[in-house]
N, C-alpha and C positions, 0 to 999 in steps of 0.2 A: 702461268699457273695462278689460280686464285685461291684455292682451298687444299688443305693438307690434313689428313687424319694419321695421328701417331698412335700405334698400339704398343703398349708397354706393361709388362708384368711388374716391373720395378716402379713403385710408386709410394706416396705416403702411406703409413708413417715412416717408411724408410728415409734416411738422410744419407745420401751417398752421391758419388760422382755422376751416376747415370741419371738420377732424378734431377740433380741440379743442371746438368748439361741439357737435358730435354727441355726443362722449364725456361732456361735462359734462351736457348735456341728459338723456342716458340715465341718468347717476348720479342726478340729481335725481328723475327719474321712478321709478327703482327704489326710491328712499327713501320714496316714497309707495305703494309696492305694485304698480307697473306692471312686468309682465314685458317686458323689452326685449332683443332680440337684433339682431345686425347681420349683413347679407350683404354681404361685401366681396370684393376680388380674392384675399384670402388663401384663399378656398375653392375657387380654380380655378388651373389653370395660367395664367401670365401672360407677357406680353411688355413690355419697357421701352418707354415712349412715346418716339418719336423726338424728339431735342433735349432731352428732359426725363426722364432714366431713373428718377428717384425715383417717377414716376407709372407704375404697373403697370396694363396693359390686359388685362382678363380674356378668356381664350379659353374662352368658355362658349357654350352654345346654349340655346334656349327650353326644351327638355325638362329640362335640368339646373336651370334657374332655377324652372321650374314645380314640380318635385319638391321643391325646398327650401321654397318658399312654402307648398305644400300640407302638407308635413310639419311646418312650424312651426305652422300653424293659427292665425295671428294674427288678432286682432280688427281691426287696422288695419294698412295697409301705407303706409310713407312712402319716397318715392324722392328721395334728397338731391342726386343729381348727374345730369347728362345724358351721361354716358360710356357705353361699351359695356354695362356691367352695368345701369345705369339704364334704358337704352333697351330692353333685353331684358325687364326687370322690368315696365316700363309695357305692353309689348306683351302679355306673358303676363297681366297683371292685367286688361287690356281683354278678352282672350279668355276668362277665367274669370268675367268679370262682377263683378270684385272692386273696390270703391272704393279709391282711393288719392289721397294728396296728394304734391305735389312741393315743393322749395324752390329759390329762385333765389339761390344764393350768389355766383356769379362773373359778371362781365360778359364772358362768353365771347366774344361777337362782337368786342369790343375786343381781347381777348387774341390771337385768331386773326389779326385785321388788323395786330397789331404783329409778327407773324411772317411772314404769307402775304398775297398780294395778293387777298384774298377780300373782296368788298363787304359792308358791315355789313348791308345789307337782306337778303342771302341767308341770313346766319347767324341774324338775328332772325326770318325767316320760319320756319326750322327749329325754333328754340327755341320760338316761339309755338305751333306745332302740338303739340309735345311737352308744354308746360306746360298748355295749354288742354284736353289730353285727359283730365286728371285731374279730381278733385273739389275742388280747391283748390291754390293756389301760394302758399307762404309767403315773405314778403320782409321784410327787416329794417327798413326806414325808409320814411317818407313820400316822400322824394325818389325812391327807387327805385320805389315803388308808382306814383307819378305818371308816372314815365318809361315804365314798362312798359304802364300803362293807355293812354297815348297811342300805344303801338305795337301795340295790339290785344290785349294779354293780359287774361284774364278770371279771375273767382273768386280775386281776390288777397286774402290774409290777412296780417296783421302778426305777425311773429315776431322780436322784439328779441333782444339778447344780454345777457350778464351778465359779471361779472369776479369772480375769486376774491380778495376783498379781504384774506384771511388770508395769502396768499402775496405777492400784489402790494400792497406797502405800502412806506412810506418805511423805509430802513435806514440805520443810522449807518455812517459811513465809505464808502470807494469801493473797488470791485474793480479799478479801472483803475490803472495805474501812476501814482505820485504825481507824477512829473516831467512828465506830459502837460500841456501848456499849457491853460488854461481860458480861457473856458467850454467845456464839452463839449456838442457838438451830435451827437445820436444818431439813427440809424434802426434799426428791428428789423423783420425779416421775410424773406420769400423774396427771394433775390438773382436777380432775373429781369427781363428786359427790360420786362415789362408794369407793373412797379412804379416805373418812371420814376426809379430811384435816381440816375442820372447828373445829373438835374436838382438834386439835393442836393449831390452831390460837386462840381459846377461852381461852387457859390456861393462868393463871396469873403467868408469869415467869419472872425473872429478865433478863437483857441483851437484846438481839435481836432475833427475829424470822426471819428465811430466808427459802424461798420456791424456789426450783430449779426445773424447769420443765414447760411444756405447756399443754394446754388442754382446753376443753369447759368451764371450771368454772373460768378460770384464770381471765378474766376481771371483773367478778362480785365480786371475792374475793379481787381484788385490790381495788375496790371502798369501799368495806365493812371494809377492814383492811389496812388503809393508813399507819400504823406504821410498817408493815410487809415488808421485803425486797423481792421482787419477781424478779428473775433474767432472767426468761425465760429458754428455753432449753439449755443444755450444753451437750457436748459428749467428749469422749476420755480423754486425759490428763487434759483438761480444766475442765471437770466434776470432775475428781479425785482431782484437786486442790481446788475445792469448798468443796468437802467432807472434805478434809484434814484441811480446814479452820474452821470447826465446832468443838464445844466442846462436843455436844450430838446430835446424830441422832434420831429424833423422828418419829416414825412409827405408825400412828393412824389407819391404815387400819384394818377393821374387815372382809374383803372379800378376801384377797390375799392367794393363795395356797402355796406360798413359800416366795417370796420377795427377788429377786436377789439384790435389793438395800441394804438389810441387810448385805449381804457379802461384797458388795463394800464399804459400810461405815466402817465395821470392818477392812477390808484390809488396809484402809487409816489410821487406828489407832483410830477410832471414836466409843465410846461406844453407845449402843442403848437403847432407852426407848420405850416400846411398851405395848400393852394390851396382856394378856396371851391367845392368840388365835392361830389358825392354821397359820403356817409360823413362827412367833416368837417363838412359843413353840418348834418347831423343829430346828430352826437355833440357837436360843439363849439358850433355856432350862435351864440347870444347868451349862452352861459353865462359867458363871461369866463375860461375855463380854457385858452384858446389864442387865437392870432391867425391869421385867414384872410385871405389876400391873394394877388392875382395875382403880386405880386412876392414870391417865397418868401424871399429874403434879408431884406426888410424885416420879414416876418412873424417870422422866426427871431430877429432882433435885438430886436423889440419884446416877444417872449414872454419874454424874460430878466427882465422886470420883474413877471411875474405870481406872486402868492404861492403857494407849494407847497401850503399847507394848503387853499386854495381848490380846487385841482385835484383833490385827494382827495375833498373834499365832493361835487363834481360826479360823480365816478366811483361814489360809493356809492349813487347813485340807480339803478344798474343792478345787479340780483342774478340769479344763475342760477335761483334758486327761482322768481322771477317769469317768467323766460324759458320754463322748463319748463312752468309752468302754462299760459302763453299757447300753447305748442306743443300741449299736450294738448287745450285748448279748441278749437283749430283742427281737430284730428283729429276730435274728437267732432262738431263742427258739419258737417264734410264728410261723415261718415257718416250724420248725420241727413238731410242734403240728398239723399244718394244713395238712402236708404231711402224718402223721400218721392217721389222721382222714379221709383222702381221700380214 
């Protein structure tokens, strides 16, 4: 394989795990000689998603998408998201007889049900048809694979994630004000209802709670929790320095499929407290780099005793080079299966 086209509805100005994973995977593939291009909402007129303006919805039609896929002439097509652009790309690929893979990044049915009275089975039925129509669906963890398989998803392939250990590492000193009471309990990520951040903010914990990130729920949470430090969005080394300034990383999400932020926190030497659910079960599990408990307060307090150097050792088991190689192997396997079936 020499060329790859990735279609994604998730793109800048969004800052999230999907965008970062796709960018880093592309960078690693380009380093080994694979030509990688993206088809994103930036190529079309867009509208802001209701209640979530950072997400841009593409105003495209099949002819526009077909022309771009044809002009690129890719060896393999990967559709990363189930949004308007991803749906069009899948429809076009099927009409062209072009093999493609998809990836399941987000527990979309749970996200929808957190905002609208839509039954989970309806959303899963639609997603199952979309992902099963391709030649492979990439998932990040064993827990997610098992869950989707039980729901009737087929052709599942494993695609784990990595962490940039050069940026996300322990740093001397703290970027937080010196007068903040310690310990520092921190959450990093999109500030939105599906992230269940209030479960963290409601905890009776000593010290200070810090939330790093932006999103549609930010202003309302600022008003409701005036004692919490909200820093807004941070990226790169500045973000890593915020992680490293924490004593415990608290991850209250019940809907993430992986949680790249878990690896970033661990690489900075920060232990994790989380619920025993998909994502934390796979990343933390029995590693001893965090505490998983139905009582999140108990988990947060117990995590204070975990050695920071052990957390980093666990994170270093995940590399972007290995992740990209896994992605490429999946794409080549999917192409081979499609060729055999032709």
